[in-house]
N, CA, C and O atoms as a GROMACS GRO file, in nm:
protein
  468
    1MET      N    1   0.085  -0.118   0.000
    1MET     CA    2   0.000   0.000   0.000
    1MET      C    3   0.089   0.124   0.000
    1MET      O    4   0.187   0.132   0.075
    2LYS      N    5   0.055   0.220  -0.083
    2LYS     CA    6   0.134   0.342  -0.097
    2LYS      C    7   0.099   0.440   0.015
    2LYS      O    8  -0.018   0.458   0.049
    3ASP      N    9   0.201   0.503   0.070
    3ASP     CA   10   0.179   0.605   0.173
    3ASP      C   11   0.166   0.742   0.107
    3ASP      O   12   0.231   0.772   0.007
    4PHE      N   13   0.081   0.823   0.166
    4PHE     CA   14   0.060   0.959   0.120
    4PHE      C   15   0.088   1.055   0.235
    4PHE      O   16   0.096   1.013   0.351
    5ILE      N   17   0.102   1.181   0.203
    5ILE     CA   18   0.118   1.284   0.306
    5ILE      C   19  -0.018   1.350   0.325
    5ILE      O   20  -0.081   1.394   0.229
    6TYR      N   21  -0.062   1.357   0.450
    6TYR     CA   22  -0.191   1.416   0.484
    6TYR      C   23  -0.171   1.534   0.576
    6TYR      O   24  -0.073   1.544   0.649
    7GLU      N   25  -0.268   1.626   0.571
    7GLU     CA   26  -0.273   1.738   0.665
    7GLU      C   27  -0.412   1.738   0.726
    7GLU      O   28  -0.512   1.745   0.654
    8THR      N   29  -0.418   1.732   0.858
    8THR     CA   30  -0.546   1.739   0.929
    8THR      C   31  -0.545   1.864   1.015
    8THR      O   32  -0.456   1.884   1.098
    9MET      N   33  -0.646   1.947   0.995
    9MET     CA   34  -0.666   2.065   1.079
    9MET      C   35  -0.790   2.036   1.160
    9MET      O   36  -0.896   2.006   1.105
   10TYR      N   37  -0.778   2.046   1.292
   10TYR     CA   38  -0.896   2.027   1.375
   10TYR      C   39  -0.907   2.138   1.477
   10TYR      O   40  -0.808   2.200   1.516
   11ILE      N   41  -1.031   2.164   1.518
   11ILE     CA   42  -1.062   2.273   1.610
   11ILE      C   43  -1.122   2.214   1.736
   11ILE      O   44  -1.219   2.139   1.732
   12LEU      N   45  -1.061   2.249   1.849
   12LEU     CA   46  -1.109   2.204   1.980
   12LEU      C   47  -1.194   2.312   2.043
   12LEU      O   48  -1.178   2.430   2.012
   13ARG      N   49  -1.282   2.272   2.133
   13ARG     CA   50  -1.366   2.369   2.205
   13ARG      C   51  -1.277   2.469   2.278
   13ARG      O   52  -1.170   2.432   2.327
   14PRO      N   53  -1.319   2.595   2.286
   14PRO     CA   54  -1.236   2.697   2.350
   14PRO      C   55  -1.235   2.690   2.502
   14PRO      O   56  -1.147   2.748   2.566
   15ASP      N   57  -1.333   2.621   2.562
   15ASP     CA   58  -1.344   2.622   2.707
   15ASP      C   59  -1.264   2.510   2.775
   15ASP      O   60  -1.266   2.500   2.898
   16ILE      N   61  -1.193   2.428   2.699
   16ILE     CA   62  -1.111   2.325   2.763
   16ILE      C   63  -0.976   2.385   2.800
   16ILE      O   64  -0.930   2.479   2.736
   17GLY      N   65  -0.913   2.332   2.902
   17GLY     CA   66  -0.787   2.386   2.951
   17GLY      C   67  -0.667   2.343   2.867
   17GLY      O   68  -0.679   2.261   2.776
   18ASP      N   69  -0.552   2.400   2.900
   18ASP     CA   70  -0.429   2.369   2.827
   18ASP      C   71  -0.391   2.222   2.840
   18ASP      O   72  -0.341   2.161   2.746
   19ASP      N   73  -0.416   2.164   2.958
   19ASP     CA   74  -0.385   2.022   2.978
   19ASP      C   75  -0.470   1.934   2.887
   19ASP      O   76  -0.421   1.837   2.830
   20ALA      N   77  -0.597   1.969   2.874
   20ALA     CA   78  -0.688   1.892   2.788
   20ALA      C   79  -0.649   1.906   2.641
   20ALA      O   80  -0.663   1.811   2.564
   21VAL      N   81  -0.600   2.024   2.603
   21VAL     CA   82  -0.553   2.045   2.465
   21VAL      C   83  -0.432   1.956   2.439
   21VAL      O   84  -0.424   1.889   2.336
   22ASP      N   85  -0.336   1.956   2.532
   22ASP     CA   86  -0.216   1.872   2.518
   22ASP      C   87  -0.254   1.724   2.513
   22ASP      O   88  -0.194   1.647   2.437
   23GLN      N   89  -0.351   1.683   2.593
   23GLN     CA   90  -0.396   1.543   2.593
   23GLN      C   91  -0.460   1.506   2.460
   23GLN      O   92  -0.439   1.396   2.409
   24ALA      N   93  -0.537   1.598   2.403
   24ALA     CA   94  -0.602   1.572   2.274
   24ALA      C   95  -0.497   1.558   2.164
   24ALA      O   96  -0.507   1.469   2.080
   25ILE      N   97  -0.397   1.645   2.165
   25ILE     CA   98  -0.290   1.638   2.065
   25ILE      C   99  -0.218   1.504   2.076
   25ILE      O  100  -0.194   1.437   1.976
   26GLU      N  101  -0.183   1.466   2.199
   26GLU     CA  102  -0.112   1.340   2.222
   26GLU      C  103  -0.200   1.221   2.182
   26GLU      O  104  -0.150   1.123   2.127
   27LYS      N  105  -0.328   1.230   2.210
   27LYS     CA  106  -0.422   1.121   2.177
   27LYS      C  107  -0.423   1.093   2.027
   27LYS      O  108  -0.412   0.978   1.986
   28TYR      N  109  -0.436   1.198   1.946
   28TYR     CA  110  -0.446   1.179   1.801
   28TYR      C  111  -0.310   1.143   1.740
   28TYR      O  112  -0.305   1.067   1.643
   29GLN      N  113  -0.202   1.196   1.795
   29GLN     CA  114  -0.069   1.155   1.747
   29GLN      C  115  -0.045   1.007   1.777
   29GLN      O  116   0.003   0.933   1.691
   30SER      N  117  -0.079   0.963   1.897
   30SER     CA  118  -0.060   0.822   1.935
   30SER      C  119  -0.146   0.731   1.849
   30SER      O  120  -0.101   0.624   1.807
   31LEU      N  121  -0.269   0.772   1.824
   31LEU     CA  122  -0.359   0.692   1.740
   31LEU      C  123  -0.301   0.672   1.600
   31LEU      O  124  -0.308   0.563   1.544
   32LEU      N  125  -0.244   0.778   1.546
   32LEU     CA  126  -0.183   0.768   1.413
   32LEU      C  127  -0.059   0.677   1.416
   32LEU      O  128  -0.042   0.592   1.329
   33LYS      N  129   0.027   0.697   1.517
   33LYS     CA  130   0.149   0.617   1.527
   33LYS      C  131   0.117   0.469   1.544
   33LYS      O  132   0.184   0.384   1.486
   34GLU      N  133   0.014   0.438   1.624
   34GLU     CA  134  -0.026   0.298   1.645
   34GLU      C  135  -0.072   0.232   1.516
   34GLU      O  136  -0.064   0.110   1.501
   35ASN      N  137  -0.121   0.313   1.422
   35ASN     CA  138  -0.170   0.261   1.295
   35ASN      C  139  -0.069   0.278   1.182
   35ASN      O  140  -0.104   0.268   1.065
   36GLY      N  141   0.057   0.305   1.218
   36GLY     CA  142   0.164   0.306   1.120
   36GLY      C  143   0.198   0.438   1.056
   36GLY      O  144   0.271   0.441   0.957
   37ALA      N  145   0.148   0.548   1.109
   37ALA     CA  146   0.177   0.678   1.049
   37ALA      C  147   0.309   0.733   1.102
   37ALA      O  148   0.354   0.699   1.211
   38GLU      N  149   0.368   0.819   1.022
   38GLU     CA  150   0.487   0.892   1.063
   38GLU      C  151   0.448   1.039   1.077
   38GLU      O  152   0.410   1.102   0.979
   39ILE      N  153   0.456   1.092   1.198
   39ILE     CA  154   0.418   1.232   1.223
   39ILE      C  155   0.529   1.320   1.169
   39ILE      O  156   0.645   1.306   1.209
   40ILE      N  157   0.495   1.410   1.079
   40ILE     CA  158   0.594   1.502   1.022
   40ILE      C  159   0.603   1.628   1.107
   40ILE      O  160   0.712   1.673   1.143
   41GLU      N  161   0.485   1.685   1.138
   41GLU     CA  162   0.483   1.811   1.213
   41GLU      C  163   0.346   1.830   1.277
   41GLU      O  164   0.243   1.795   1.219
   42THR      N  165   0.345   1.886   1.397
   42THR     CA  166   0.221   1.924   1.464
   42THR      C  167   0.236   2.068   1.510
   42THR      O  168   0.332   2.104   1.577
   43GLN      N  169   0.139   2.151   1.474
   43GLN     CA  170   0.143   2.292   1.512
   43GLN      C  171   0.020   2.327   1.594
   43GLN      O  172  -0.094   2.304   1.552
   44HIS      N  173   0.045   2.382   1.711
   44HIS     CA  174  -0.063   2.432   1.797
   44HIS      C  175  -0.080   2.578   1.759
   44HIS      O  176   0.003   2.662   1.795
   45ARG      N  177  -0.185   2.609   1.687
   45ARG     CA  178  -0.203   2.744   1.633
   45ARG      C  179  -0.276   2.838   1.729
   45ARG      O  180  -0.292   2.957   1.700
   46GLY      N  181  -0.318   2.786   1.842
   46GLY     CA  182  -0.377   2.871   1.945
   46GLY      C  183  -0.526   2.896   1.927
   46GLY      O  184  -0.589   2.844   1.836
   47LYS      N  185  -0.579   2.977   2.018
   47LYS     CA  186  -0.722   3.009   2.018
   47LYS      C  187  -0.746   3.123   1.920
   47LYS      O  188  -0.681   3.227   1.925
   48ARG      N  189  -0.842   3.101   1.829
   48ARG     CA  190  -0.876   3.202   1.729
   48ARG      C  191  -1.027   3.214   1.715
   48ARG      O  192  -1.102   3.123   1.752
   49ARG      N  193  -1.068   3.324   1.662
   49ARG     CA  194  -1.210   3.348   1.638
   49ARG      C  195  -1.253   3.267   1.516
   49ARG      O  196  -1.182   3.262   1.416
   50LEU      N  197  -1.368   3.203   1.526
   50LEU     CA  198  -1.422   3.124   1.416
   50LEU      C  199  -1.487   3.215   1.312
   50LEU      O  200  -1.534   3.324   1.344
   51ALA      N  201  -1.490   3.170   1.188
   51ALA     CA  202  -1.554   3.247   1.082
   51ALA      C  203  -1.705   3.254   1.105
   51ALA      O  204  -1.769   3.352   1.067
   52TYR      N  205  -1.760   3.151   1.167
   52TYR     CA  206  -1.903   3.148   1.199
   52TYR      C  207  -1.921   3.066   1.326
   52TYR      O  208  -1.834   2.986   1.362
   53GLU      N  209  -2.031   3.086   1.392
   53GLU     CA  210  -2.057   3.017   1.518
   53GLU      C  211  -2.081   2.868   1.495
   53GLU      O  212  -2.159   2.830   1.408
   54ILE      N  213  -2.012   2.785   1.574
   54ILE     CA  214  -2.032   2.640   1.568
   54ILE      C  215  -2.088   2.599   1.703
   54ILE      O  216  -2.023   2.616   1.806
   55GLY      N  217  -2.209   2.545   1.702
   55GLY     CA  218  -2.275   2.520   1.830
   55GLY      C  219  -2.302   2.654   1.894
   55GLY      O  220  -2.376   2.736   1.839
   56LYS      N  221  -2.243   2.677   2.009
   56LYS     CA  222  -2.251   2.809   2.072
   56LYS      C  223  -2.113   2.871   2.085
   56LYS      O  224  -2.096   2.972   2.154
   57ALA      N  225  -2.014   2.810   2.019
   57ALA     CA  226  -1.876   2.858   2.029
   57ALA      C  227  -1.847   2.964   1.922
   57ALA      O  228  -1.883   2.948   1.806
   58ARG      N  229  -1.783   3.072   1.963
   58ARG     CA  230  -1.740   3.178   1.872
   58ARG      C  231  -1.590   3.171   1.847
   58ARG      O  232  -1.538   3.234   1.755
   59GLU      N  233  -1.519   3.092   1.930
   59GLU     CA  234  -1.375   3.074   1.918
   59GLU      C  235  -1.343   2.926   1.922
   59GLU      O  236  -1.428   2.844   1.958
   60GLY      N  237  -1.219   2.892   1.885
   60GLY     CA  238  -1.176   2.753   1.891
   60GLY      C  239  -1.025   2.745   1.896
   60GLY      O  240  -0.956   2.840   1.859
   61VAL      N  241  -0.974   2.632   1.943
   61VAL     CA  242  -0.830   2.609   1.950
   61VAL      C  243  -0.792   2.528   1.826
   61VAL      O  244  -0.836   2.414   1.810
   62TYR      N  245  -0.710   2.587   1.740
   62TYR     CA  246  -0.672   2.526   1.613
   62TYR      C  247  -0.544   2.442   1.627
   62TYR      O  248  -0.445   2.488   1.684
   63ILE      N  249  -0.548   2.320   1.574
   63ILE     CA  250  -0.432   2.231   1.574
   63ILE      C  251  -0.416   2.180   1.430
   63ILE      O  252  -0.512   2.139   1.366
   64GLN      N  253  -0.291   2.183   1.381
   64GLN     CA  254  -0.261   2.132   1.247
   64GLN      C  255  -0.161   2.019   1.260
   64GLN      O  256  -0.057   2.034   1.324
   65MET      N  257  -0.191   1.904   1.197
   65MET     CA  258  -0.100   1.789   1.197
   65MET      C  259  -0.069   1.749   1.054
   65MET      O  260  -0.159   1.735   0.971
   66ASN      N  261   0.059   1.731   1.026
   66ASN     CA  262   0.104   1.677   0.898
   66ASN      C  263   0.166   1.542   0.926
   66ASN      O  264   0.248   1.529   1.017
   67TYR      N  265   0.128   1.442   0.847
   67TYR     CA  266   0.177   1.307   0.872
   67TYR      C  267   0.176   1.226   0.743
   67TYR      O  268   0.114   1.265   0.644
   68LYS      N  269   0.248   1.113   0.746
   68LYS     CA  270   0.260   1.027   0.630
   68LYS      C  271   0.208   0.889   0.665
   68LYS      O  272   0.242   0.835   0.770
   69GLY      N  273   0.126   0.833   0.578
   69GLY     CA  274   0.073   0.700   0.603
   69GLY      C  275  -0.033   0.661   0.502
   69GLY      O  276  -0.048   0.726   0.398
   70GLY      N  277  -0.107   0.554   0.532
   70GLY     CA  278  -0.210   0.502   0.443
   70GLY      C  279  -0.348   0.559   0.475
   70GLY      O  280  -0.368   0.617   0.581
   71GLY      N  281  -0.440   0.541   0.384
   71GLY     CA  282  -0.576   0.594   0.397
   71GLY      C  283  -0.657   0.539   0.513
   71GLY      O  284  -0.729   0.616   0.577
   72PRO      N  285  -0.648   0.408   0.545
   72PRO     CA  286  -0.731   0.355   0.654
   72PRO      C  287  -0.705   0.421   0.790
   72PRO      O  288  -0.796   0.431   0.872
   73MET      N  289  -0.583   0.465   0.815
   73MET     CA  290  -0.553   0.528   0.944
   73MET      C  291  -0.622   0.664   0.957
   73MET      O  292  -0.656   0.706   1.067
   74VAL      N  293  -0.644   0.730   0.844
   74VAL     CA  294  -0.715   0.858   0.847
   74VAL      C  295  -0.859   0.835   0.891
   74VAL      O  296  -0.913   0.912   0.971
   75ALA      N  297  -0.920   0.730   0.839
   75ALA     CA  298  -1.058   0.698   0.877
   75ALA      C  299  -1.069   0.667   1.026
   75ALA      O  300  -1.166   0.706   1.091
   76ILE      N  301  -0.971   0.596   1.080
   76ILE     CA  302  -0.971   0.563   1.223
   76ILE      C  303  -0.961   0.689   1.307
   76ILE      O  304  -1.033   0.705   1.406
   77MET      N  305  -0.870   0.780   1.268
   77MET     CA  306  -0.853   0.904   1.344
   77MET      C  307  -0.977   0.992   1.334
   77MET      O  308  -1.022   1.047   1.434
   78GLU      N  309  -1.032   1.005   1.214
   78GLU     CA  310  -1.151   1.090   1.197
   78GLU      C  311  -1.271   1.034   1.274
   78GLU      O  312  -1.354   1.111   1.324
   79ARG      N  313  -1.280   0.903   1.284
   79ARG     CA  314  -1.389   0.844   1.364
   79ARG      C  315  -1.373   0.882   1.510
   79ARG      O  316  -1.471   0.917   1.576
   80ALA      N  317  -1.250   0.877   1.561
   80ALA     CA  318  -1.224   0.916   1.700
   80ALA      C  319  -1.257   1.064   1.721
   80ALA      O  320  -1.310   1.102   1.826
   81MET      N  321  -1.227   1.149   1.622
   81MET     CA  322  -1.257   1.292   1.633
   81MET      C  323  -1.408   1.315   1.631
   81MET      O  324  -1.460   1.400   1.704
   82ARG      N  325  -1.478   1.240   1.546
   82ARG     CA  326  -1.623   1.254   1.535
   82ARG      C  327  -1.692   1.217   1.666
   82ARG      O  328  -1.792   1.278   1.703
   83LEU      N  329  -1.638   1.119   1.737
   83LEU     CA  330  -1.696   1.075   1.863
   83LEU      C  331  -1.656   1.161   1.982
   83LEU      O  332  -1.718   1.154   2.088
   84SER      N  333  -1.552   1.243   1.966
   84SER     CA  334  -1.503   1.327   2.075
   84SER      C  335  -1.592   1.450   2.093
   84SER      O  336  -1.635   1.511   1.995
   85GLU      N  337  -1.619   1.484   2.218
   85GLU     CA  338  -1.696   1.605   2.246
   85GLU      C  339  -1.610   1.730   2.240
   85GLU      O  340  -1.662   1.840   2.230
   86ASP      N  341  -1.477   1.713   2.246
   86ASP     CA  342  -1.386   1.828   2.246
   86ASP      C  343  -1.358   1.882   2.105
   86ASP      O  344  -1.325   1.999   2.090
   87VAL      N  345  -1.371   1.798   2.003
   87VAL     CA  346  -1.344   1.840   1.864
   87VAL      C  347  -1.473   1.892   1.804
   87VAL      O  348  -1.573   1.820   1.795
   88ILE      N  349  -1.470   2.021   1.761
   88ILE     CA  350  -1.593   2.078   1.704
   88ILE      C  351  -1.590   2.076   1.551
   88ILE      O  352  -1.696   2.081   1.488
   89ARG      N  353  -1.472   2.071   1.488
   89ARG     CA  354  -1.459   2.058   1.343
   89ARG      C  355  -1.324   1.995   1.312
   89ARG      O  356  -1.229   2.009   1.388
   90TYR      N  357  -1.317   1.925   1.198
   90TYR     CA  358  -1.190   1.870   1.150
   90TYR      C  359  -1.197   1.859   0.998
   90TYR      O  360  -1.305   1.845   0.940
   91LEU      N  361  -1.081   1.864   0.936
   91LEU     CA  362  -1.071   1.849   0.791
   91LEU      C  363  -0.937   1.786   0.760
   91LEU      O  364  -0.834   1.831   0.808
   92THR      N  365  -0.938   1.680   0.678
   92THR     CA  366  -0.815   1.614   0.636
   92THR      C  367  -0.801   1.630   0.486
   92THR      O  368  -0.895   1.606   0.410
   93VAL      N  369  -0.681   1.670   0.444
   93VAL     CA  370  -0.652   1.690   0.303
   93VAL      C  371  -0.530   1.606   0.267
   93VAL      O  372  -0.430   1.605   0.339
   94LYS      N  373  -0.539   1.534   0.154
   94LYS     CA  374  -0.425   1.457   0.105
   94LYS      C  375  -0.341   1.550   0.019
   94LYS      O  376  -0.390   1.610  -0.076
   95GLN      N  377  -0.212   1.561   0.053
   95GLN     CA  378  -0.122   1.647  -0.022
   95GLN      C  379  -0.085   1.581  -0.154
   95GLN      O  380  -0.066   1.460  -0.159
   96ASP      N  381  -0.076   1.658  -0.260
   96ASP     CA  382  -0.040   1.607  -0.391
   96ASP      C  383   0.112   1.617  -0.406
   96ASP      O  384   0.164   1.715  -0.459
   97VAL      N  385   0.183   1.514  -0.358
   97VAL     CA  386   0.329   1.514  -0.356
   97VAL      C  387   0.385   1.505  -0.497
   97VAL      O  388   0.483   1.573  -0.528
   98GLU      N  389   0.326   1.423  -0.583
   98GLU     CA  390   0.377   1.407  -0.719
   98GLU      C  391   0.371   1.537  -0.796
   98GLU      O  392   0.463   1.569  -0.871
   99LYS      N  393   0.265   1.614  -0.778
   99LYS     CA  394   0.250   1.742  -0.847
   99LYS      C  395   0.359   1.839  -0.800
   99LYS      O  396   0.417   1.911  -0.880
  100GLU      N  397   0.386   1.840  -0.668
  100GLU     CA  398   0.490   1.927  -0.614
  100GLU      C  399   0.626   1.888  -0.669
  100GLU      O  400   0.707   1.975  -0.699
  101GLU      N  401   0.653   1.756  -0.682
  101GLU     CA  402   0.781   1.711  -0.735
  101GLU      C  403   0.796   1.752  -0.881
  101GLU      O  404   0.905   1.791  -0.924
  102GLU      N  405   0.687   1.745  -0.959
  102GLU     CA  406   0.691   1.788  -1.099
  102GLU      C  407   0.721   1.936  -1.108
  102GLU      O  408   0.798   1.979  -1.195
  103GLU      N  409   0.661   2.016  -1.021
  103GLU     CA  410   0.684   2.160  -1.024
  103GLU      C  411   0.828   2.194  -0.992
  103GLU      O  412   0.883   2.291  -1.046
  104GLU      N  413   0.891   2.116  -0.904
  104GLU     CA  414   1.030   2.142  -0.867
  104GLU      C  415   1.124   2.113  -0.983
  104GLU      O  416   1.233   2.171  -0.990
  105GLU      N  417   1.084   2.023  -1.076
  105GLU     CA  418   1.170   1.985  -1.186
  105GLU      C  419   1.161   2.079  -1.305
  105GLU      O  420   1.231   2.058  -1.404
  106VAL      N  421   1.078   2.180  -1.299
  106VAL     CA  422   1.063   2.274  -1.409
  106VAL      C  423   1.191   2.356  -1.422
  106VAL      O  424   1.240   2.413  -1.325
  107VAL      N  425   1.245   2.361  -1.545
  107VAL     CA  426   1.368   2.436  -1.571
  107VAL      C  427   1.332   2.557  -1.655
  107VAL      O  428   1.262   2.548  -1.755
  108VAL      N  429   1.382   2.671  -1.611
  108VAL     CA  430   1.357   2.794  -1.684
  108VAL      C  431   1.480   2.821  -1.771
  108VAL      O  432   1.592   2.830  -1.721
  109ALA      N  433   1.458   2.834  -1.900
  109ALA     CA  434   1.568   2.858  -1.992
  109ALA      C  435   1.578   3.008  -2.021
  109ALA      O  436   1.478   3.076  -2.043
  110ALA      N  437   1.701   3.057  -2.019
  110ALA     CA  438   1.724   3.198  -2.050
  110ALA      C  439   1.743   3.211  -2.201
  110ALA      O  440   1.820   3.137  -2.262
  111VAL      N  441   1.672   3.304  -2.260
  111VAL     CA  442   1.682   3.327  -2.404
  111VAL      C  443   1.756   3.458  -2.425
  111VAL      O  444   1.714   3.562  -2.374
  112PRO      N  445   1.867   3.454  -2.501
  112PRO     CA  446   1.940   3.579  -2.524
  112PRO      C  447   1.858   3.675  -2.610
  112PRO      O  448   1.792   3.634  -2.705
  113VAL      N  449   1.865   3.802  -2.577
  113VAL     CA  450   1.791   3.903  -2.648
  113VAL      C  451   1.891   3.997  -2.713
  113VAL      O  452   1.985   4.044  -2.648
  114ALA      N  453   1.872   4.024  -2.839
  114ALA     CA  454   1.962   4.115  -2.911
  114ALA      C  455   1.933   4.257  -2.866
  114ALA      O  456   1.818   4.299  -2.861
  115VAL      N  457   2.039   4.331  -2.835
  115VAL     CA  458   2.025   4.469  -2.790
  115VAL      C  459   2.077   4.560  -2.902
  115VAL      O  460   2.191   4.544  -2.947
  116GLU      N  461   1.995   4.653  -2.945
  116GLU     CA  462   2.037   4.747  -3.050
  116GLU      C  463   2.105   4.866  -2.985
  116GLU      O  464   2.060   4.917  -2.883
  117ALA      N  465   2.213   4.908  -3.047
  117ALA     CA  466   2.288   5.021  -2.991
  117ALA      C  467   2.250   5.150  -3.054
  117ALA      O  468   2.303   5.255  -3.019
   0.00000   0.00000   0.00000
């Protein structure tokens, strides 16, 4: 099975404490690792105002995780997020690595231009 790079952004309720935020981050990282993922980066983006009210929350704690692995592990993690009362929204995006590699291989050729004196 081919591994892909994924990015999951999830929003936690604003009323939970710092310890609960750290526990949630550790919970989802551990869940991914147990299912064979390699965590690339996790960013705690802090409490921010939401674009629109979710439930009765006007703010949320944003967490971004980048990781490498197979598709089934994403489903397992998203199921855990769906069942959690602390996660109010989540979104997982598969990164297009092949497209990025193709873009890096583009060579720009310099064309000489005749200058009139």
